[in-house]
C-alpha positions as a printed NumPy array, in Angstrom:
array([[ 57.767,  29.009,  43.812],
       [ 59.541,  25.646,  43.792],
       [ 62.438,  27.122,  45.77 ],
       [ 60.   ,  28.527,  48.331],
       [ 58.304,  25.143,  48.781],
       [ 61.699,  23.375,  49.025],
       [ 62.755,  25.844,  51.699],
       [ 59.55 ,  25.26 ,  53.662],
       [ 60.007,  21.523,  53.287],
       [ 63.578,  21.649,  54.554],
       [ 62.479,  23.653,  57.557],
       [ 59.27 ,  21.838,  58.453],
       [ 59.76 ,  18.395,  57.045],
       [ 56.983,  15.832,  56.889],
       [ 54.749,  17.77 ,  59.323],
       [ 54.104,  20.524,  56.737],
       [ 52.985,  18.005,  54.138],
       [ 50.58 ,  16.476,  56.676],
       [ 49.08 ,  19.86 ,  57.503],
       [ 48.472,  20.693,  53.804],
       [ 46.729,  17.395,  53.166],
       [ 44.598,  17.884,  56.238],
       [ 43.649,  21.347,  55.086],
       [ 42.593,  20.036,  51.716],
       [ 40.424,  17.406,  53.367],
       [ 38.838,  20.004,  55.646],
       [ 38.103,  22.286,  52.679],
       [ 36.499,  19.454,  50.727],
       [ 34.316,  18.563,  53.728],
       [ 33.244,  22.203,  54.165],
       [ 32.276,  22.467,  50.51 ],
       [ 30.289,  19.234,  50.755],
       [ 28.423,  20.553,  53.826],
       [ 27.689,  23.867,  52.056],
       [ 26.282,  22.075,  48.998],
       [ 24.147,  19.873,  51.21 ],
       [ 22.818,  22.93 ,  53.073],
       [ 21.881,  24.693,  49.822],
       [ 20.118,  21.581,  48.535],
       [ 18.108,  21.318,  51.784],
       [ 17.154,  25.03 ,  51.659],
       [ 16.01 ,  24.761,  48.02 ],
       [ 13.933,  21.695,  48.727],
       [ 12.25 ,  23.483,  51.65 ],
       [ 11.485,  26.623,  49.552],
       [  9.973,  24.78 ,  46.565],
       [  6.255,  23.861,  46.959],
       [  5.566,  20.179,  47.095],
       [  4.623,  18.728,  43.77 ],
       [  0.904,  17.934,  43.467],
       [ -0.162,  14.66 ,  42.181],
       [ -2.367,  14.917,  39.05 ],
       [ -6.067,  14.47 ,  39.837],
       [ -7.389,  11.076,  39.307],
       [ -9.601,  10.872,  36.212],
       [-13.307,  11.047,  37.089],
       [-15.308,   8.045,  36.305],
       [-17.645,   8.397,  33.311],
       [-21.35 ,   8.683,  34.322],
       [-23.207,   5.503,  33.916],
       [-26.502,   6.046,  32.038],
       [-29.581,   4.673,  33.754],
       [-30.782,   1.441,  32.438],
       [-33.65 ,   1.803,  29.953],
       [-36.941,   0.446,  31.223],
       [-38.218,  -2.606,  29.462],
       [-40.788,  -2.091,  26.67 ],
       [-43.602,  -3.381,  28.868],
       [-42.866,  -0.682,  31.463],
       [-42.91 ,   2.03 ,  28.778],
       [-46.289,   0.882,  27.561],
       [-47.613,   0.898,  31.1  ],
       [-46.37 ,   4.465,  31.636],
       [-48.002,   5.625,  28.409],
       [-51.256,   4.011,  29.416],
       [-51.228,   5.925,  32.714],
       [-50.213,   9.238,  31.098],
       [-53.024,  11.808,  31.04 ],
       [-52.662,  14.973,  28.994],
       [-54.946,  17.97 ,  29.513],
       [-55.244,  20.348,  26.565],
       [-56.825,  23.756,  27.138],
       [-58.479,  25.151,  24.031],
       [-59.739,  28.719,  23.715],
       [-63.468,  28.89 ,  24.195],
       [-65.519,  31.126,  21.943],
       [-68.294,  32.4  ,  24.175],
       [-70.055,  34.233,  21.375],
       [-73.327,  32.753,  20.187],
       [-73.401,  31.574,  16.566],
       [-74.755,  34.23 ,  14.207],
       [-77.932,  32.302,  13.41 ],
       [-79.957,  33.549,  10.464],
       [-80.099,  37.029,   8.976],
       [-82.838,  38.286,  11.306],
       [-80.799,  37.077,  14.315],
       [-77.778,  38.979,  13.022],
       [-79.742,  42.203,  12.602],
       [-81.275,  41.883,  16.078],
       [-78.   ,  41.008,  17.8  ],
       [-76.356,  44.41 ,  17.369],
       [-75.835,  45.824,  20.884],
       [-76.75 ,  49.398,  19.912],
       [-79.774,  48.376,  17.857],
       [-78.146,  49.714,  14.717],
       [-80.648,  47.939,  12.476],
       [-83.831,  48.536,  14.47 ],
       [-85.571,  50.562,  11.715],
       [-84.74 ,  47.895,   9.128],
       [-86.211,  45.238,  11.423],
       [-89.402,  47.299,  11.79 ],
       [-89.642,  47.658,   8.028],
       [-89.094,  43.919,   7.51 ],
       [-91.833,  43.171,  10.015],
       [-94.198,  45.716,   8.427],
       [-93.603,  44.164,   5.002],
       [-94.198,  40.678,   6.4  ],
       [-90.713,  39.439,   5.454],
       [-89.426,  38.342,   8.887],
       [-90.33 ,  34.709,   8.411],
       [-88.868,  34.577,   4.916],
       [-85.505,  36.052,   5.989],
       [-85.439,  33.615,   8.933],
       [-85.903,  30.642,   6.63 ],
       [-83.415,  28.337,   4.957],
       [-82.541,  30.724,   2.145],
       [-79.83 ,  31.324,   1.286],
       [-80.108,  35.063,   0.771],
       [-77.739,  37.987,   0.286],
       [-79.016,  41.003,   2.205],
       [-77.803,  44.526,   1.472],
       [-78.699,  46.122,   4.79 ],
       [-79.077,  49.87 ,   5.424],
       [-78.577,  50.856,   9.075],
       [-80.482,  53.464,  11.066],
       [-78.29 ,  56.31 ,   9.784],
       [-79.101,  55.333,   6.205],
       [-82.809,  55.333,   6.98 ],
       [-82.541,  58.718,   8.712],
       [-80.943,  60.233,   5.61 ],
       [-83.69 ,  58.744,   3.441],
       [-86.431,  60.118,   5.694],
       [-84.92 ,  63.588,   5.455],
       [-84.57 ,  63.328,   1.688],
       [-88.152,  62.088,   1.247],
       [-89.441,  64.441,   3.963],
       [-91.46 ,  61.721,   5.628],
       [-91.59 ,  60.277,   9.122],
       [-90.731,  56.734,  10.142],
       [-94.447,  56.002,  10.566],
       [-95.088,  57.159,   7.018],
       [-92.199,  54.998,   5.819],
       [-93.66 ,  51.914,   7.485],
       [-96.994,  52.65 ,   5.819],
       [-95.634,  53.004,   2.279],
       [-97.489,  50.718,  -0.14 ],
       [-94.246,  49.897,  -1.965],
       [-92.247,  49.176,   1.222],
       [-92.111,  45.466,   0.444],
       [-90.779,  46.169,  -3.055],
       [-88.084,  48.471,  -1.632],
       [-86.954,  45.762,   0.792],
       [-86.957,  43.022,  -1.86 ],
       [-84.599,  45.217,  -3.884],
       [-82.14 ,  44.8  ,  -0.989],
       [-82.251,  40.997,  -1.193],
       [-80.651,  38.688,  -3.767],
       [-81.115,  34.911,  -3.91 ],
       [-78.035,  32.838,  -2.962],
       [-74.966,  33.59 ,  -0.88 ],
       [-73.058,  36.309,  -2.712],
       [-69.79 ,  37.076,  -0.937],
       [-67.608,  40.022,  -1.915],
       [-65.138,  37.59 ,  -3.458],
       [-67.74 ,  36.779,  -6.094],
       [-68.316,  40.433,  -6.982],
       [-66.108,  42.411,  -9.329],
       [-66.389,  45.546, -11.399],
       [-69.332,  45.127, -13.778],
       [-71.046,  42.264, -11.919],
       [-74.835,  42.3  , -12.313],
       [-77.031,  40.45 ,  -9.83 ],
       [-80.803,  39.937, -10.058],
       [-82.599,  40.885,  -6.828],
       [-85.659,  39.248,  -5.299],
       [-87.671,  42.078,  -6.828],
       [-86.511,  40.985, -10.287],
       [-84.579,  44.186, -10.935],
       [-80.759,  44.091, -11.187],
       [-78.032,  45.466,  -8.977],
       [-74.981,  46.684, -10.875],
       [-71.671,  46.637,  -9.019],
       [-68.702,  48.878,  -9.632],
       [-65.216,  49.075,  -8.122],
       [-64.703,  52.377,  -6.344],
       [-61.581,  54.395,  -7.223],
       [-58.652,  54.317,  -4.838],
       [-59.383,  50.773,  -3.7  ],
       [-62.34 ,  51.89 ,  -1.565],
       [-64.328,  48.753,  -2.228],
       [-67.522,  48.259,  -4.192],
       [-70.741,  50.074,  -4.917],
       [-74.179,  48.714,  -5.822],
       [-76.213,  51.022,  -8.066],
       [-73.938,  53.845,  -6.948],
       [-74.26 ,  53.117,  -3.216],
       [-71.078,  52.12 ,  -1.369],
       [-70.853,  48.798,   0.429],
       [-69.476,  49.954,   3.785],
       [-69.036,  46.491,   5.268],
       [-69.112,  43.099,   3.596],
       [-69.277,  39.379,   4.267],
       [-71.187,  38.964,   7.527],
       [-72.069,  35.318,   6.952],
       [-74.965,  33.6  ,   8.693],
       [-76.571,  30.187,   8.585],
       [-78.904,  31.27 ,   5.804],
       [-76.795,  33.668,   3.781],
       [-74.65 ,  36.772,   4.022],
       [-75.159,  40.429,   4.891],
       [-73.463,  43.492,   3.422],
       [-73.979,  46.968,   4.921],
       [-74.802,  49.788,   2.487],
       [-74.441,  53.54 ,   3.057],
       [-77.908,  54.435,   1.676],
       [-81.205,  52.857,   0.754],
       [-81.218,  51.148,  -2.602],
       [-84.184,  52.527,  -4.554],
       [-85.319,  50.554,  -7.61 ],
       [-85.864,  52.462, -10.795],
       [-89.481,  52.843, -11.959]])
């Protein structure tokens, strides 16, 4: 290789050396231009960097009104409260309760009370506990006794029968238990028993179908049959 270069140098002289140096300079310039072109192309292809968003300013809470303004607002504040309205009339006394049934379920009892001259007493202050037979109970009794309603109203002992259905004081079912004995207005006792199977109470063997209808002068319990005092 050295012999080949010496031969070229002897034939070309200083001009060959000049051409080699120039070629090296041209190659270096070409490489520089190529690098610059690649850098420009890369910068054009890359998306521009986004500046980070500026931090949002913290919300400024509204200034609290002075205490005087709060008091003024409270003074002007009006609140409307809607309460359920009970449109039912109060039960009144025991006679009112018997007469208020929409189907007249106690109409025969009311006739008997009137015939026995007890309406005023059962409308008084009391208090009384009434064991009330309804029309069905009276119908069963009329069939059993084989009498008419007119004959029932004319019975000489009708008042005694009705007084056996009334006890002085307000006797709610909570005050009655198995074995309780209560003196009636007739002076004869009612004996209460607990029915098997949790079916409630009985008075002298007659079931109390409904209990605790309280009124202003006592309480009413509905019985399945007429209560007949023993002789």
